[in-house]
N, C-alpha and C positions, 0 to 999 in steps of 0.2 A: 504494500500500500504506500502511496506517495506521502512524504512528510508534509505537515501543515506548511502552507506558504509556498510550496513548490507547485509548478504546473503539472497537471496530470499527463501521463504518457499518452501519445497519440494512438497507440495500439490498444490501450485499455478500453474494455467494453464499458459503455455507460448506458444508463436507461434514459429514455426521453424524460424531460423535466415534468414534474407535476404541475398542474395549474396553480398559479400563484393564489394562495388563499390567505397569506399573511399570518400563518400560525407557525408554531415552532415546537420542538420537542423539549420537554422539561425533565430535569433531573434534580436530585438534591445532593448536598455536600457529602453525606455519608456514602451515597451510591458512587460518587466520583472516587472516593478513597478506596472503596472495595474494587471498583473497576480498574484502578491503577495497579492494585495487587494482582488482579486477574491478568492484566497485561504483562506483568513480569513472569508469572508462572505459566500462563497459557496465551501467548501472543495471538495465535490464530483465533482462539475463542473470543478474545477481546476485539479483534478486527471484525469478526463476524457480527458481534453484538453492535458494533458501530454501523455496519451495513444494514442490519435489521432496523436499528433506530432511525437511520436516515430514510428508510422506506416505509416505516410503519404508518398504518391508517389511523383514523380517528378512534377506533376501538382497540388500539394497541396491538393490532395484528397485521401480519403480512403473509401472503401465500406465495410460495416459490418452490421450485424443484431444486434438488442438490446441484444439478448442472448449472442452473442460473446463478445460484449463490457462489459456486466455484468461479464462474466467469467474473462476477462482481468483485470477488476477493483476489482474483488472479492466482488461484491455487487449484489443487486437484479436488475431485469429489470426495476422496478418502479423507483429506484434511478437513473438509466441511463436515463430514460425518463425525469425526473425532471432536471437532469444535462444538457441534450441536450436542453431543453427549456431555461434554464438559459444562456447557451452558445450562442444559436441563438438570444435570446433577447438582449444580450450584444454585438452583432456583432462580436463574436469571430469566429463563423463558419456560413456557409450557408448549409442548408439541402436540398438535392434534392431526392425526394422519388423515389424508384424503386419498381414497382409493386403496386397493389391496397391496400395491407394491411398496408403499412407504417411502417413495422417492419424492413425492410431492406432499407437502405438509402446510398446515397453518401454524405459524409461530406467533404465540401471544407473549409479548414482553411483560415481565413482572411490573405491575403498575406502581410498586414502591421504588422502582429503579428509574423507569422511563415512562412518561405519559404525555399525551397530547391534549386530551379533553379533561374536564373536571373528573376527578377519580370516582365520584359517585355515579357517573354516567357510563362507566365501563361495565358492560354486561357480556358474559360469556355465552349466555343462552342464545342470543341473537348476534352472531359473530359477523362483523363487517371487516373486510381486510383489503389491503392493497394487493393485487395479484401481479406477480412478475412473470413475464413470458419470454421465451427465447424463440427466435424464428426457426432455428434448426430443429426444435422439438415439435414443430407443427407439420401436419401432412401437406399443407400448402403454405407458401410464404405469406407472412402477415402483410396485409394491404393489397393482396391480390384481388382484382375486381371480381366479385361474385354477383349472382343475380340478386336483385333487391328482395328484401324480406317483405312479407305481407304487412301492410300498415293498418293499424286500427285507427278509427276516427278519434281525434282528440276532442276534449271537451270544448264545446262551442261550434264544432263542425256539424253540418246538417246532413242527414241521410236523405238521399233522393229516392223517394218511393217510386215503384213502377208496378204495372199490372192493374188488376181490378181494384185492389185495396180492400179495406174493411167496410162493413156497412156503416151508414151514417150514425153519428152519436145520437143518443136519445134526447139530448137537450140542444135546442138551436143556439147558435152563437149570439152574443149580444151585438146590437148594431154598432158597427165601427170596430169590432174586435174579432172579426172573422179570422179563422186560422188559415195560414198560408202553407200548403203542402205542395210544393212543386212536384211534378211527376214526369215520367217519360211516356210517350205514347206507346200503347201496346202494338206489337207487330200484327199486321193483317194477315190472316191465313189465306193462302192462294188456292 
């Protein structure tokens, strides 16, 4: 990992920037002292904790594969696995497995160490996380033009009725307040 104040290597993999929301990651002094001790005993675990903290979502969680984390740390997947075991054993993070293989997980940072929202708003039952993806893990490159998804009407959009429609309502409209339901003409049978 590059030292503070030095420019990042041009070959280093970086994630696209998050939208500017003007928030930050918070820590407390006791966590910094413990984090410094972690850095001397387990440098890779400390570096991985920094990567996770830099990418954590509002609910103190991030979802990523071992391969993506290895790219971000400029290390091997085995180094990431060892670092994750160290962080989990030290109660720095909680790991929730996604899928059967265990190579993609949700990493929830200990809210006594790092947090982004008010601590009473952190809920594990409804987990929201930042998801980190790598293009080489996808069956098709990210950003490949695909057919458009079906769109549902948004609130405020009107449905255009067609066909015979429903029978008239039982109560007539008030004068000047007639309903306007545009329609398309039915096709004439030949």
